[in-house]
VEXFI-160793 format. One line per 4 residues: their letters; for each residue x, y, z of N, C-alpha, C. Coordinates in Angstrom, 3 decimals, m for minus. Layout:
<rs>
a = X:Y:Z:X:Y:Z:X:Y:Z ~ ...
</rs>
This chain:
<rs>
mnli = 115.989:43.088:104.712:115.399:43.319:103.406:114.045:44.001:103.508 ~ 113.249:43.642:104.528:111.939:44.273:104.686:112.070:45.762:104.923 ~ 113.085:46.163:105.719:113.276:47.582:105.992:113.626:48.333:104.722 ~ 114.532:47.742:103.903:114.942:48.409:102.667:113.759:48.542:101.717
snis = 112.918:47.500:101.626:111.774:47.544:100.711:110.726:48.557:101.147 ~ 110.736:48.960:102.411:109.759:49.934:102.897:110.257:51.372:102.801 ~ 111.450:51.562:102.254:112.011:52.906:102.138:111.767:53.450:100.738 ~ 111.275:54.667:100.651:111.111:55.359:99.373:111.762:56.731:99.489
fqyp = 111.849:57.431:98.359:112.488:58.742:98.334:111.521:59.771:97.769 ~ 111.461:60.918:98.438:110.581:61.979:97.960:111.137:62.613:96.680 ~ 112.462:62.692:96.569:113.106:63.257:95.374:114.088:62.225:94.805 ~ 113.602:61.115:94.257:114.499:60.027:93.830:115.474:60.440:92.731
yllf = 115.111:61.444:91.906:115.993:61.852:90.816:117.320:62.412:91.329 ~ 117.351:62.875:92.580:118.597:63.383:93.142:119.613:62.272:93.375 ~ 119.142:61.029:93.394:120.062:59.909:93.589:121.017:59.749:92.412 ~ 120.695:60.376:91.263:121.617:60.337:90.127:122.938:61.029:90.456
llll = 122.906:61.899:91.474:124.143:62.554:91.894:125.163:61.550:92.423 ~ 124.701:60.358:92.794:125.633:59.320:93.254:126.604:58.899:92.155 ~ 126.251:59.216:90.882:127.156:58.903:89.771:128.426:59.737:89.832 ~ 128.416:60.779:90.641:129.619:61.581:90.807:130.700:60.849:91.594
lplm = 130.322:59.857:92.366:131.287:59.176:93.230:132.373:58.444:92.442 ~ 132.030:57.694:91.371:133.116:57.082:90.586:134.061:58.125:90.018 ~ 133.514:59.281:89.570:134.361:60.352:89.044:135.267:60.905:90.139 ~ 134.720:61.037:91.355:135.538:61.496:92.469:136.671:60.516:92.748
fiyq = 136.349:59.226:92.671:137.358:58.200:92.944:138.493:58.264:91.918 ~ 138.108:58.357:90.622:139.120:58.416:89.557:139.969:59.680:89.695 ~ 139.280:60.789:89.963:140.007:62.045:90.092:140.949:62.005:91.294 ~ 140.480:61.440:92.395:141.303:61.379:93.603:142.564:60.544:93.356
ryyd = 142.394:59.423:92.686:143.550:58.563:92.407:144.551:59.271:91.503 ~ 144.050:59.958:90.477:144.937:60.640:89.537:145.575:61.863:90.192 ~ 144.765:62.654:90.865:145.271:63.879:91.479:146.243:63.561:92.601 ~ 145.987:62.472:93.321:146.868:62.081:94.418:148.280:61.788:93.911
krka = 148.389:61.188:92.705:149.710:60.924:92.143:150.379:62.200:91.660 ~ 149.584:63.121:91.093:150.147:64.356:90.554:150.676:65.268:91.649 ~ 149.973:65.285:92.824:150.361:66.223:93.867:151.469:65.682:94.760 ~ 151.805:64.372:94.630:152.834:63.786:95.478:154.201:64.390:95.168
tnii = 154.986:64.644:96.199:156.335:65.185:96.038:157.313:64.047:95.746 ~ 158.105:64.194:94.700:159.053:63.164:94.315:160.383:63.369:95.036 ~ 160.934:62.260:95.544:162.256:62.265:96.151:163.124:61.294:95.357 ~ 164.231:61.768:94.836:165.093:60.965:93.959:166.208:60.314:94.772
ysdi = 166.288:58.960:94.640:167.350:58.197:95.291:168.271:57.621:94.203 ~ 169.559:57.529:94.525:170.512:56.938:93.580:170.342:55.422:93.503 ~ 169.879:54.822:94.586:169.727:53.369:94.609:168.557:52.994:95.528 ~ 167.559:52.301:94.976:166.386:51.920:95.778:166.295:50.412:95.943
sqfa = 167.340:49.732:95.584:167.302:48.266:95.675:167.110:47.779:97.099 ~ 167.564:48.572:98.066:167.440:48.152:99.460:165.990:48.173:99.959 ~ 165.095:48.847:99.197:163.674:48.903:99.593:162.829:47.845:98.889 ~ 163.485:47.043:98.053:162.732:46.098:97.220:161.954:45.083:98.057
tark = 162.540:44.658:99.154:161.889:43.630:99.981:161.132:44.219:101.176 ~ 161.053:45.541:101.250:160.374:46.190:102.383:158.867:45.947:102.319 ~ 158.269:45.671:103.449:156.816:45.443:103.519:156.093:46.750:103.808 ~ 154.931:46.882:103.233:154.125:48.074:103.487:153.618:48.075:104.929
tfkl = 153.733:49.215:105.568:153.221:49.330:106.930:151.710:49.489:106.922 ~ 151.112:49.253:108.101:149.654:49.431:108.220:149.259:50.863:107.894 ~ 150.036:51.804:108.337:149.734:53.225:108.083:149.750:53.524:106.598 ~ 150.703:52.909:105.888:150.780:53.127:104.448:149.593:52.494:103.727
rirq = 149.161:51.340:104.230:148.038:50.658:103.580:146.732:51.440:103.698 ~ 146.557:52.171:104.796:145.275:52.866:105.010:145.376:54.367:104.781 ~ 146.451:54.819:104.108:146.640:56.268:103.989:145.553:56.944:103.159 ~ 144.861:56.177:102.320:143.790:56.762:101.513:142.414:56.622:102.181
lpdy = 142.406:56.084:103.391:141.128:55.895:104.081:140.345:57.194:104.262 ~ 140.980:58.313:104.626:140.215:59.578:104.747:139.522:59.969:103.448 ~ 140.179:59.675:102.299:139.541:59.995:101.011:138.269:59.177:100.826 ~ 138.331:57.896:101.202:137.147:57.050:101.079:136.054:57.483:102.057
frml = 136.449:57.904:103.246:135.481:58.419:104.214:134.755:59.639:103.649 ~ 135.513:60.507:102.993:134.889:61.712:102.432:133.883:61.349:101.349 ~ 134.234:60.380:100.506:133.299:59.941:99.464:132.044:59.336:100.079 ~ 132.225:58.548:101.137:131.073:57.948:101.807:130.171:59.027:102.407
aval = 130.772:60.055:102.997:129.991:61.156:103.569:129.194:61.877:102.486 ~ 129.831:62.096:101.327:129.132:62.742:100.210:127.944:61.880:99.764 ~ 128.142:60.567:99.706:127.054:59.668:99.313:125.889:59.755:100.299 ~ 126.191:59.785:101.587:125.138:59.873:102.604:124.382:61.188:102.514
iiia = 125.096:62.270:102.235:124.438:63.581:102.106:123.512:63.590:100.894 ~ 123.967:62.983:99.786:123.111:62.904:98.587:121.846:62.116:98.891 ~ 122.005:60.996:99.591:120.829:60.194:99.965:119.901:60.998:100.868 ~ 120.464:61.780:101.780:119.650:62.568:102.716:118.825:63.618:101.995
iarp = 119.434:64.329:101.026:118.686:65.389:100.327:117.633:64.803:99.381 ~ 117.740:63.503:99.088:116.687:62.845:98.302:115.474:62.495:99.166 ~ 115.540:62.822:100.464:114.451:62.638:101.427:113.989:61.183:101.537 ~ 114.834:60.301:102.106:114.392:58.911:102.329:113.292:58.859:103.379
qlnt = 112.302:58.020:103.156:111.156:57.921:104.058:110.737:56.464:104.204 ~ 110.289:56.130:105.428:109.665:54.828:105.634:108.236:54.913:105.129 ~ 107.863:54.004:104.252:106.567:54.087:103.574:105.396:53.859:104.513 ~ 104.292:54.582:104.268:103.017:54.246:104.887:102.482:52.987:104.199
skde = 102.190:51.981:104.972:101.740:50.723:104.385:100.455:50.258:105.051 ~ 99.730:49.461:104.345:98.472:48.905:104.837:98.605:47.395:104.924 ~ 98.289:46.877:106.082:98.422:45.436:106.312:97.061:44.854:106.659 ~ 96.544:44.068:105.762:95.240:43.428:105.979:95.461:42.064:106.634
ksie = 94.789:41.805:107.749:94.901:40.497:108.376:93.693:40.228:109.263 ~ 93.505:38.975:109.593:92.428:38.559:110.487:93.025:38.206:111.833 ~ 92.404:38.672:112.902:92.889:38.381:114.241:91.706:37.982:115.116 ~ 92.021:37.391:116.254:90.986:37.007:117.202:90.762:38.142:118.190
gidi = 89.534:38.589:118.332:89.267:39.673:119.262:87.785:39.918:119.441 ~ 87.445:40.899:120.239:86.051:41.294:120.459:85.943:42.796:120.291 ~ 84.726:43.266:120.133:84.468:44.700:119.989:84.101:45.288:121.351 ~ 84.810:46.316:121.743:84.620:46.922:123.062:84.486:48.435:122.901
vltl = 83.561:49.022:123.637:83.459:50.481:123.705:83.548:50.909:125.171 ~ 84.554:51.700:125.489:84.676:52.294:126.819:83.824:53.549:126.858 ~ 82.862:53.584:127.763:81.946:54.722:127.864:82.226:55.426:129.184 ~ 82.826:56.609:129.098:83.413:57.267:130.258:82.668:58.547:130.624
dvst = 82.279:58.646:131.879:81.650:59.844:132.423:82.720:60.928:132.600 ~ 82.498:62.104:131.993:83.461:63.208:132.128:82.801:64.423:132.771 ~ 81.740:64.204:133.526:81.094:65.310:134.221:82.039:65.870:135.279 ~ 81.762:67.086:135.750:82.678:67.748:136.690:82.795:67.008:138.015
smla = 81.800:66.197:138.348:81.891:65.432:139.597:83.028:64.415:139.550 ~ 83.484:64.072:138.331:84.596:63.135:138.193:85.927:63.756:138.614 ~ 85.903:65.040:138.958:87.111:65.710:139.450:87.286:65.545:140.957 ~ 86.320:64.904:141.617:86.446:64.661:143.058:87.722:63.874:143.334
edfk = 88.348:64.157:144.456:89.676:63.617:144.718:89.691:62.526:145.793 ~ 88.613:61.722:145.836:88.693:60.532:146.687:89.568:59.475:146.019 ~ 89.796:59.613:144.695:90.816:58.858:143.967:91.939:59.837:143.650 ~ 93.163:59.369:143.597:94.286:60.256:143.317:94.775:60.052:141.893
pnrl = 94.960:61.138:141.121:94.755:62.534:141.535:93.277:62.932:141.570 ~ 92.445:62.272:140.761:90.988:62.437:140.851:90.341:61.246:140.150 ~ 89.022:61.173:140.200:88.328:60.007:139.637:88.585:59.848:138.140 ~ 88.526:60.955:137.403:88.668:60.880:135.949:90.056:60.386:135.564
esak = 91.085:60.972:136.165:92.449:60.566:135.821:92.711:59.131:136.255 ~ 92.119:58.727:137.362:92.277:57.343:137.815:91.626:56.377:136.833 ~ 90.413:56.729:136.372:89.715:55.880:135.405:90.488:55.799:134.091 ~ 91.047:56.920:133.644:91.839:56.946:132.416:93.087:56.069:132.554
svak = 93.705:56.131:133.718:94.923:55.352:133.936:94.656:53.856:133.855 ~ 93.571:53.403:134.501:93.242:51.980:134.477:92.754:51.568:133.085 ~ 92.008:52.463:132.420:91.556:52.172:131.056:92.753:52.037:130.111 ~ 93.760:52.850:130.304:94.986:52.772:129.491:95.640:51.396:129.632
efie = 95.734:50.934:130.867:96.321:49.614:131.113:95.487:48.519:130.458 ~ 94.180:48.677:130.522:93.274:47.710:129.915:93.486:47.649:128.399 ~ 93.556:48.807:127.763:93.743:48.874:126.309:95.060:48.224:125.905 ~ 96.110:48.505:126.666:97.431:47.957:126.347:97.461:46.436:126.446
nrkn = 96.593:45.869:127.282:96.554:44.420:127.453:95.612:43.728:126.477 ~ 94.815:44.500:125.731:93.854:43.919:124.784:94.305:44.222:123.358 ~ 95.444:43.670:122.960:96.090:44.028:121.701:95.284:43.624:120.474 ~ 94.437:42.601:120.580:93.725:42.090:119.411:92.272:42.540:119.335
dnig = 91.887:43.498:120.160:90.483:43.918:120.201:90.261:45.266:119.518 ~ 89.130:45.353:118.839:88.649:46.649:118.354:88.086:47.410:119.547 ~ 88.638:48.553:119.864:88.192:49.308:121.026:87.886:50.747:120.614 ~ 86.790:51.273:121.124:86.424:52.665:120.888:86.166:53.373:122.214
ivvf = 86.027:54.688:122.159:85.781:55.486:123.360:84.599:56.419:123.120 ~ 83.638:56.383:124.034:82.529:57.336:124.062:82.603:58.083:125.384 ~ 82.464:59.392:125.347:82.452:60.178:126.581:81.090:60.855:126.714 ~ 80.676:61.051:127.956:79.388:61.705:128.179:79.424:62.511:129.469
agea = 78.577:63.521:129.478:78.288:64.313:130.679:76.812:64.673:130.544 ~ 76.509:65.947:130.202:75.129:66.296:129.913:74.708:65.842:128.534 ~ 75.674:65.523:127.701:75.454:64.976:126.362:76.552:63.943:126.113 ~ 76.504:63.281:124.961:77.475:62.227:124.674:77.989:62.364:123.253
ytkc = 79.209:61.935:123.046:79.760:61.890:121.691:80.874:60.851:121.634 ~ 81.223:60.448:120.418:82.272:59.450:120.209:83.624:60.139:120.207 ~ 84.447:59.794:121.154:85.805:60.341:121.207:86.703:59.645:120.205 ~ 86.539:58.328:120.074:87.322:57.550:119.105:86.495:56.373:118.626
psti = 86.249:56.240:117.310:85.536:55.063:116.800:86.335:53.793:117.090 ~ 85.678:52.651:117.040:86.354:51.390:117.310:87.516:51.192:116.343 ~ 88.689:50.868:116.893:89.886:50.740:116.079:90.841:49.732:116.711 ~ 91.678:49.147:115.876:92.746:48.277:116.351:94.022:49.075:116.539
dhtv = 94.037:50.310:116.051:95.202:51.194:116.203:95.182:51.784:117.612 ~ 95.763:51.085:118.554:95.678:51.490:119.947:96.555:52.691:120.279 ~ 97.508:53.021:119.408:98.312:54.232:119.629:97.435:55.473:119.517 ~ 96.624:55.520:118.468:95.684:56.644:118.300:94.678:56.653:119.445
llnl = 94.191:55.467:119.787:93.195:55.341:120.855:93.727:55.904:122.175 ~ 94.951:55.549:122.533:95.535:56.001:123.799:95.793:57.499:123.787 ~ 96.173:58.033:122.636:96.382:59.479:122.538:95.081:60.244:122.767 ~ 93.990:59.744:122.198:92.694:60.397:122.382:92.182:60.219:123.811
lsst = 92.444:59.068:124.398:92.067:58.859:125.800:92.813:59.840:126.697 ~ 94.096:60.028:126.435:94.913:60.925:127.251:94.411:62.364:127.193 ~ 93.871:62.767:126.038:93.401:64.148:125.880:91.986:64.371:126.410 ~ 91.346:63.315:126.912:89.978:63.434:127.427:89.976:64.197:128.754
esgq = 89.164:65.244:128.826:89.093:66.068:130.030:87.649:66.404:130.363 ~ 87.449:66.794:131.587:86.127:67.264:132.013:85.941:68.721:131.600 ~ 84.681:69.117:131.369:84.393:70.502:131.028:84.364:70.801:129.552 ~ 84.590:69.798:128.690:84.595:70.020:127.251:83.192:69.992:126.655
iddg = 82.218:69.442:127.397:80.826:69.425:126.957:79.943:69.851:128.129 ~ 78.646:70.057:127.860:77.716:70.496:128.906:77.733:69.520:130.079 ~ 77.672:70.080:131.287:77.753:69.253:132.479:76.430:68.533:132.740 ~ 76.522:67.474:133.518:75.358:66.653:133.839:75.765:65.193:133.760
taig = 74.764:64.297:133.872:75.046:62.861:133.778:73.967:62.198:132.935 ~ 74.221:62.108:131.624:73.269:61.512:130.687:73.712:60.085:130.388 ~ 73.453:59.179:131.327:73.895:57.792:131.176:73.247:57.127:129.963 ~ 71.960:57.375:129.767:71.247:56.772:128.640:71.824:57.205:127.307
dgla = 72.144:58.484:127.157:72.729:58.978:125.906:74.114:58.383:125.673 ~ 74.879:58.238:126.755:76.196:57.618:126.623:76.089:56.179:126.141 ~ 75.161:55.436:126.706:74.957:54.048:126.284:74.464:53.976:124.831 ~ 73.529:54.848:124.469:72.988:54.825:123.106:74.075:55.116:122.076
tain = 74.946:56.061:122.375:76.047:56.383:121.459:76.994:55.195:121.320 ~ 77.279:54.522:122.431:78.146:53.348:122.392:77.503:52.206:121.615 ~ 76.193:52.030:121.797:75.471:50.961:121.078:75.572:51.182:119.574 ~ 75.424:52.423:119.141:75.508:52.731:117.710:76.867:52.374:117.129
rvkd = 77.880:52.358:117.971:79.244:52.076:117.512:79.493:50.584:117.294 ~ 78.747:49.727:117.960:79.047:48.298:117.853:77.880:47.450:117.351 ~ 76.703:48.005:117.247:75.527:47.181:116.949:75.596:46.495:115.591 ~ 76.276:47.094:114.610:76.296:46.533:113.265:77.590:45.793:112.932
tkak = 78.460:45.628:113.894:79.707:44.915:113.610:79.455:43.416:113.501 ~ 80.393:42.692:112.901:80.238:41.255:112.685:80.756:40.422:113.847 ~ 81.320:41.079:114.841:81.866:40.336:115.984:80.752:39.617:116.739 ~ 81.042:38.410:117.192:80.058:37.663:117.981:79.984:38.195:119.409
skvi = 81.080:38.766:119.890:81.121:39.296:121.254:81.261:40.811:121.200 ~ 80.285:41.498:121.784:80.285:42.958:121.808:80.100:43.425:123.246 ~ 80.930:44.336:123.662:80.947:44.738:125.068:80.960:46.249:125.192 ~ 80.188:46.757:126.150:80.256:48.169:126.542:80.651:48.213:128.010
ilit = 81.654:48.999:128.325:82.071:49.199:129.721:81.730:50.643:130.091 ~ 80.772:50.798:130.974:80.296:52.117:131.389:80.902:52.488:132.743 ~ 81.540:53.635:132.805:82.136:54.125:134.051:81.494:55.458:134.405 ~ 80.868:55.526:135.579:80.211:56.762:136.001:80.265:56.888:137.515
dgvn = 80.074:58.116:137.988:80.108:58.342:139.443:78.831:59.009:139.951 ~ 77.783:58.976:139.111:76.619:59.757:139.500:75.271:59.095:139.264 ~ 74.275:59.957:139.205:72.882:59.556:139.006:72.412:60.149:137.690 ~ 71.713:59.349:136.893:71.212:59.851:135.606:70.274:61.026:135.837
nmga = 70.615:62.193:135.281:69.785:63.384:135.497:69.589:64.205:134.220 ~ 70.081:63.724:133.102:69.919:64.453:131.841:69.834:63.456:130.702 ~ 69.603:63.968:129.510:69.607:63.135:128.319:68.224:62.804:127.812 ~ 68.170:62.427:126.529:66.890:62.137:125.880:66.512:60.663:125.954
idpl = 67.448:59.816:126.336:67.197:58.372:126.329:67.329:57.818:127.742 ~ 66.339:57.035:128.137:66.368:56.407:129.450:67.408:55.275:129.443 ~ 68.226:55.169:130.488:69.264:54.116:130.520:68.711:52.705:130.369 ~ 67.535:52.432:130.950:66.965:51.094:130.833:66.476:50.816:129.417
taas = 66.016:51.839:128.745:65.635:51.686:127.336:66.867:51.353:126.506 ~ 67.934:52.075:126.782:69.196:51.805:126.080:69.671:50.379:126.356 ~ 69.498:49.917:127.607:69.908:48.550:127.958:69.088:47.531:127.184 ~ 67.799:47.781:127.010:66.947:46.866:126.245:67.387:46.796:124.785
iake = 67.758:47.951:124.235:68.243:47.973:122.846:69.541:47.176:122.742 ~ 70.424:47.351:123.717:71.695:46.619:123.717:71.449:45.114:123.756 ~ 70.471:44.702:124.528:70.142:43.283:124.621:69.709:42.732:123.273 ~ 68.935:43.515:122.512:68.465:43.082:121.196:69.630:42.838:120.244
ynir = 70.712:43.574:120.433:71.884:43.437:119.561:72.956:42.544:120.179 ~ 72.589:41.833:121.235:73.532:40.923:121.912:74.784:41.654:122.391 ~ 74.584:42.834:122.915:75.686:43.624:123.463:75.660:43.496:124.975 ~ 76.756:43.107:125.555:76.852:42.967:126.999:77.400:44.254:127.606
iyti = 76.752:44.726:128.674:77.171:45.973:129.314:77.689:45.690:130.722 ~ 78.912:46.136:130.965:79.463:46.117:132.316:79.413:47.548:132.843 ~ 78.855:47.713:134.025:78.747:49.053:134.598:79.631:49.160:135.842 ~ 80.220:50.327:136.008:81.117:50.574:137.133:80.724:51.879:137.803
gigk = 80.408:51.796:139.075:80.190:52.998:139.872:81.511:53.360:140.546 ~ 82.067:54.509:140.200:83.376:54.876:140.710:83.232:55.953:141.787 ~ 83.795:55.706:142.933:83.708:56.655:144.040:83.630:55.936:145.377 ~ 84.344:56.458:146.339:84.319:55.841:147.664:82.991:56.123:148.351
kgha = 82.654:55.338:149.326:81.378:55.487:150.020:81.448:56.660:150.994 ~ 80.291:57.324:151.181:80.234:58.448:152.122:80.424:59.778:151.424 ~ 81.453:60.525:151.823:81.727:61.845:151.253:83.100:61.854:150.581 ~ 83.252:62.785:149.634:84.517:62.887:148.899:84.913:64.355:148.790
pypf = 86.202:64.645:148.834:86.658:66.034:148.690:86.540:66.484:147.242 ~ 85.845:67.607:147.045:85.663:68.152:145.703:86.322:69.530:145.634 ~ 87.191:69.765:144.642:87.900:71.049:144.568:87.056:72.139:143.914 ~ 87.195:73.345:144.403:86.623:74.510:143.736:87.575:75.678:143.958
ytpf = 87.464:76.654:143.096:88.438:77.741:143.092:87.816:79.042:143.583 ~ 88.537:79.739:144.405:88.119:81.015:144.981:89.224:82.040:144.732 ~ 88.952:83.304:145.026:90.020:84.303:144.892:91.220:84.003:145.776 ~ 91.039:83.116:146.755:92.132:82.776:147.655:92.827:81.474:147.265
gkqy = 92.461:80.950:146.081:93.106:79.735:145.611:92.178:78.533:145.634 ~ 92.745:77.363:145.522:92.009:76.115:145.458:91.527:75.712:146.845 ~ 90.226:75.480:146.965:89.635:75.065:148.229:88.890:73.731:148.024 ~ 88.586:73.059:149.121:87.892:71.776:149.036:86.618:71.792:149.861
qnve = 85.641:71.061:149.356:84.381:70.900:150.068:83.996:69.423:150.008 ~ 83.617:68.843:151.119:83.181:67.448:151.152:81.768:67.336:150.601 ~ 81.628:66.541:149.554:80.318:66.355:148.930:79.913:64.889:149.067 ~ 78.630:64.668:149.141:78.129:63.305:149.290:78.280:62.541:147.979
vkid = 78.736:61.298:148.083:78.879:60.444:146.900:77.533:59.791:146.610 ~ 76.943:60.125:145.461:75.634:59.588:145.085:75.768:58.823:143.781 ~ 75.650:57.520:143.858:75.701:56.668:142.671:74.434:55.827:142.639 ~ 73.746:55.866:141.519:72.507:55.087:141.381:72.880:53.625:141.100
edll = 73.252:52.927:142.140:73.720:51.554:141.980:72.609:50.626:141.509 ~ 71.369:50.876:141.952:70.256:50.031:141.510:70.084:50.112:139.994 ~ 70.168:51.330:139.451:70.043:51.508:138.004:71.189:50.807:137.269 ~ 72.396:50.997:137.760:73.560:50.413:137.092:73.512:48.887:137.144
keva = 73.016:48.341:138.242:72.873:46.884:138.344:71.833:46.375:137.353 ~ 70.721:47.091:137.241:69.658:46.657:136.344:70.098:46.737:134.885 ~ 70.829:47.797:134.541:71.358:47.932:133.169:72.260:46.748:132.843 ~ 73.160:46.423:133.762:74.089:45.311:133.532:73.353:43.980:133.462
nttg = 72.430:43.734:134.386:71.713:42.469:134.427:70.848:42.263:133.192 ~ 70.289:43.342:132.667:69.440:43.256:131.476:70.201:42.676:130.295 ~ 71.482:42.978:130.208:72.279:42.559:129.056:73.171:41.355:129.342 ~ 73.074:40.797:130.547:73.937:39.678:130.895:75.311:40.103:131.352
gqyf = 75.435:41.360:131.682:76.710:41.883:132.165:76.785:41.844:133.683 ~ 77.589:42.715:134.245:77.789:42.725:135.692:78.085:44.139:136.160 ~ 77.644:44.451:137.394:77.920:45.749:137.994:79.061:45.621:139.007 ~ 79.947:46.625:138.995:81.046:46.672:139.959:81.058:48.037:140.635
rstk = 81.330:48.034:141.920:81.528:49.295:142.637:83.034:49.473:142.814 ~ 83.539:50.530:142.229:84.978:50.765:142.260:85.306:51.788:143.344 ~ 85.938:51.327:144.380:86.396:52.238:145.431:87.912:52.402:145.392 ~ 88.545:51.677:144.456:89.982:51.816:144.234:90.295:51.304:142.827
nssl = 91.469:51.630:142.349:91.821:51.339:140.957:91.724:49.861:140.601 ~ 92.046:49.004:141.522:92.112:47.574:141.227:90.748:46.958:140.924 ~ 89.677:47.680:141.201:88.334:47.127:140.961:88.107:46.782:139.497 ~ 88.690:47.552:138.585:88.473:47.302:137.165:89.086:45.979:136.713
qeif = 90.044:45.478:137.457:90.675:44.219:137.069:89.654:43.080:137.005 ~ 88.642:43.125:137.859:87.610:42.082:137.840:86.861:42.085:136.513 ~ 86.644:43.263:135.959:85.960:43.358:134.665:86.820:42.754:133.573 ~ 88.109:43.041:133.613:88.997:42.516:132.585:88.989:40.989:132.586
keid = 88.994:40.395:133.756:88.981:38.938:133.853:87.692:38.374:133.265 ~ 86.596:39.076:133.501:85.305:38.618:132.990:85.278:38.686:131.462 ~ 85.813:39.765:130.895:85.832:39.930:129.437:86.724:38.879:128.792 ~ 87.831:38.552:129.457:88.764:37.564:128.907:88.114:36.199:128.713
kmek = 87.076:35.918:129.483:86.402:34.621:129.392:85.418:34.555:128.230 ~ 85.139:35.711:127.638:84.123:35.756:126.587:84.633:35.121:125.303 ~ 83.706:34.665:124.503:84.059:34.064:123.204:84.677:35.121:122.308 ~ 85.738:34.739:121.609:86.383:35.648:120.670:86.007:35.264:119.259
tkid = 86.101:36.215:118.359:85.730:35.963:116.975:86.746:36.603:116.054 ~ 86.854:36.048:114.844:87.791:36.635:113.887:87.239:37.944:113.350 ~ 88.101:38.941:113.283:87.724:40.218:112.685:88.809:40.613:111.706 ~ 88.406:41.215:110.596:89.354:41.705:109.603:89.704:43.145:109.942
vsly = 90.991:43.423:110.015:91.432:44.759:110.388:92.456:45.252:109.376 ~ 92.578:46.557:109.289:93.585:47.192:108.448:94.532:47.956:109.354 ~ 95.801:47.601:109.283:96.799:48.274:110.084:97.559:49.250:109.195 ~ 97.712:50.468:109.662:98.417:51.487:108.901:99.695:51.886:109.619
khtk = 100.749:52.081:108.841:101.994:52.595:109.381:102.240:53.988:108.817 ~ 102.646:54.901:109.673:102.823:56.277:109.256:104.182:56.497:108.594 ~ 104.209:57.413:107.631:105.455:57.749:106.958:106.377:58.504:107.911 ~ 107.645:58.115:107.903:108.621:58.761:108.775:109.831:59.176:107.952
digg = 110.194:60.444:108.046:111.366:60.967:107.344:112.622:60.546:108.110 ~ 113.545:59.850:107.424:114.758:59.371:108.093:116.013:60.022:107.529 ~ 115.838:61.118:106.788:116.995:61.800:106.216:117.945:62.334:107.271 ~ 117.407:62.730:108.417:118.256:63.264:109.482:119.296:62.268:109.959
sfil = 118.950:60.995:109.946:119.896:59.969:110.379:121.089:59.882:109.435 ~ 120.842:60.043:108.129:121.933:60.020:107.153:122.834:61.240:107.316 ~ 122.230:62.399:107.592:123.022:63.617:107.809:123.913:63.453:109.038 ~ 123.331:62.912:110.109:124.106:62.713:111.341:125.261:61.752:111.107
lali = 125.012:60.664:110.378:126.069:59.701:110.093:127.160:60.328:109.222 ~ 126.759:61.143:108.235:127.741:61.821:107.390:128.602:62.767:108.217 ~ 127.998:63.470:109.153:128.744:64.385:110.010:129.769:63.640:110.861 ~ 129.365:62.488:111.402:130.288:61.684:112.211:131.469:61.208:111.362
ilii = 131.187:60.756:110.143:132.254:60.269:109.257:133.211:61.400:108.885 ~ 132.682:62.605:108.634:133.542:63.750:108.295:134.440:64.131:109.470 ~ 133.910:64.026:110.671:134.734:64.332:111.850:135.861:63.312:111.984 ~ 135.526:62.027:111.761:136.563:60.986:111.823:137.621:61.226:110.753
emll = 137.163:61.592:109.557:138.110:61.870:108.458:139.061:63.005:108.822 ~ 138.511:64.064:109.376:139.339:65.210:109.741:140.355:64.841:110.822 ~ 139.913:64.063:111.801:140.817:63.662:112.877:141.947:62.773:112.355 ~ 141.616:61.876:111.424:142.657:61.018:110.847:143.689:61.834:110.074
rkty = 143.211:62.824:109.304:144.129:63.654:108.518:145.039:64.503:109.407 ~ 144.511:64.928:110.553:145.271:65.823:111.422:146.132:65.088:112.444 ~ 145.901:63.777:112.579:146.640:63.052:113.613:147.402:61.870:113.012 ~ 146.859:60.690:113.054:147.563:59.466:112.702:148.028:59.447:111.242
lrtn = 147.201:59.931:110.339:147.536:59.887:108.904:147.981:61.233:108.376 ~ 148.473:62.084:109.252:148.965:63.383:108.797:150.194:63.203:107.912 ~ 150.239:63.965:106.839:151.387:63.920:105.911:152.075:65.260:105.883 ~ 153.373:65.231:105.649:154.148:66.466:105.534:154.315:66.835:104.054
p = 154.359:68.113:103.741:154.495:68.548:102.341:155.793:68.014:101.722
</rs>
C-alpha cells in the first residue's frame, strides 16, 4: 500500500482511456460470436454430457491478455512516477566534517593508487558506517572551500566525495583555512558532539589563518579535531609527466606532525600518523565512543519515472498472446 500511495501520474487525465476496456470487452464478446463459423448437426444430444476441455475454457485468454496490455500502455503514457517525499524525523548522531587535503602532493604513490584516492576510499567506508550522522566535506590546498555541506543524505555526499580531485584549486597547503571553513560548517549546529577530521600530507605553507588560531576557535565552540598525517616515512614516489611519458621521482615526505598534534590536543582530539589505510579505523573507534545527540533531519526521495516498466510488461504480455494464438490456442477458419 505504501508503494501505491507514493505513485502519481504526470498526465492523470489520460487514465480516462481505461474506460475503453469495458467497451473492448463487450465488443470482443459480441464480435466473437458473430465471426464464429456455424456447423449444423442433425443431432447434438450426444454432446449434452460432454465436459469442456481446458483448452476450450481458456480459448479467450489471448483476448484478455490483449486488453491487459492495452491497460498497461495507457498507464505508461500517463507517466507514472514515484513521488518525491520529505520525511521529518529525529535520529541519534553527531556532526562531522571531513577536511581533506587535495594538494598535488596527495598524488604521491606510496599509497595505492595514490594518497588522495586511498583517503577517499577509507572516507567512503567511514561514511557508509555512520548512517545516522550529519557529515560534510571541506577540501583545501592553497585555499579551502566546502565540497558538501553537512547532510544526512549520504548518497549525495558519496557522489561529491568521488568527484573530488587534485588540481581543481590553487596548489599549496592551507591547513588553517581548511580548519576555519570546517569550523564555520558546524559551529552553530545544535549537536552536543561536533567533530572535524583533518587529513593532510604536508606542512602548512599558505592561507590567511594560522592552524593554531583555528584550533583555539574550534575549542571555543566545543569542536573536537582529529588530525591525520598521511604518508609513509622517508621518501615517496611522485609522478610527473614528460614528453617520454609518466616518470617518477622520489620526494621526501614532510609532515608537520608537531603542528598536527598541537591542533588535536588543543581541542581534546587526537593525532594519527597514517602509513596505511587501516590507520583511519582508530579514529572511527574513537568517534564511536563520543556522546550522541538527537538531531532533526529531513530526508528527501527523488522522483523516478516508472513508465518504462509498464511498457516492458505490456510487451511481454503481447508476445505471450501472440504465441498462444499461433500455437496452443490456434483456431482454424
